[in-house]
C-alpha positions in Angstrom: 51.8 250.4 49.3 52.6 248.2 46.3 50.6 247.8 43.1 49.1 244.5 44.4 47.9 245.9 47.6 45.1 248.4 47.2 42.9 249.6 50.1 39.3 248.4 49.9 38.3 252.1 50.0 40.0 252.4 46.6 39.5 248.9 45.1 35.7 248.7 45.6 34.8 252.1 44.0 37.3 251.4 41.1 35.8 247.9 40.6 32.2 249.4 40.6 33.3 252.0 38.1 34.9 249.4 35.8 31.8 247.2 36.0 29.6 250.2 35.3 31.8 251.3 32.4 31.7 247.8 30.9 27.9 247.6 31.2 27.4 251.0 29.7 29.6 250.0 26.7 27.7 246.8 26.4 24.4 248.6 26.4 25.7 250.9 23.7 26.9 248.0 21.6 23.5 246.2 22.0 21.7 249.4 21.0 23.9 249.6 17.9 22.8 246.1 16.9 19.2 246.4 18.0 18.0 249.6 16.4 17.3 249.4 12.6 17.6 253.0 11.5 20.7 255.2 11.6 19.1 258.1 13.5 18.1 255.7 16.3 21.4 253.8 16.1 23.7 256.7 16.6 22.5 257.6 20.1 23.2 254.4 22.0 26.9 254.0 21.1 27.6 257.7 21.7 26.3 257.5 25.2 28.0 254.2 25.9 31.3 255.6 24.5 31.2 258.8 26.6 29.9 257.4 29.9 31.6 254.0 29.7 35.0 255.5 28.9 34.5 258.2 31.6 33.8 255.5 34.3 37.0 253.6 33.2 39.1 256.7 33.3 37.9 257.7 36.7 38.6 254.2 38.0 42.1 254.5 36.5 42.6 257.8 38.2 41.6 256.4 41.5 43.9 253.4 41.3 46.9 255.3 39.8 46.6 258.0 42.5 46.5 255.3 45.3 49.5 253.5 43.9 51.6 256.6 43.3 50.6 258.2 46.6 49.8 261.5 44.9 47.1 262.8 42.7 47.5 261.5 39.1 45.4 263.6 36.7 46.7 262.5 33.3 43.4 260.8 32.6 41.7 264.2 32.9 43.2 265.1 29.5 41.8 262.0 27.9 38.4 262.7 29.5 38.3 266.3 28.3 39.4 265.2 24.8 36.7 262.5 24.7 34.0 264.8 26.0 34.8 267.4 23.4 35.2 265.2 20.4 32.5 262.6 20.8 29.5 264.9 20.6 31.0 266.9 17.8 31.6 263.7 15.8 28.1 262.5 16.4 26.6 265.9 15.3 28.7 265.8 12.1 27.5 262.3 11.4 23.9 263.2 12.0 24.1 266.3 9.8 25.7 264.2 7.0 22.9 261.7 7.3 20.2 264.4 7.3 21.8 266.1 4.2 22.0 262.7 2.5 18.3 261.9 3.2 17.1 265.3 2.1 19.0 265.3 -1.1 17.1 262.2 -2.2 20.1 259.8 -2.5 18.5 257.3 -0.1 15.5 255.2 -0.9 12.8 255.0 1.8 13.8 252.2 4.2 17.5 252.3 3.5 19.8 252.6 6.4 23.0 254.7 5.7 
């Protein structure tokens, strides 16, 4: 099987995962633009980042495994790294924003 010929049993789920990943990332980007306060804005891109990238990585695993003819799991390392770092980064950003708002550096209505 060459790289141009993928079985429909591989191509269709991979295409669906890529479309889902793109839509999740788009929803996260729209949420970032739509919400007006930092605490509301932080949630949408984080979910879009984690779930969207996860869908793309699973699609990549499917197609790479089909082309190579063996299980390819390099993407699992990227997935684990992303799933570990994204929530931690979000929590650190939220704690910094809470600390900043409690210390009185922000005026009411400001968005950090």
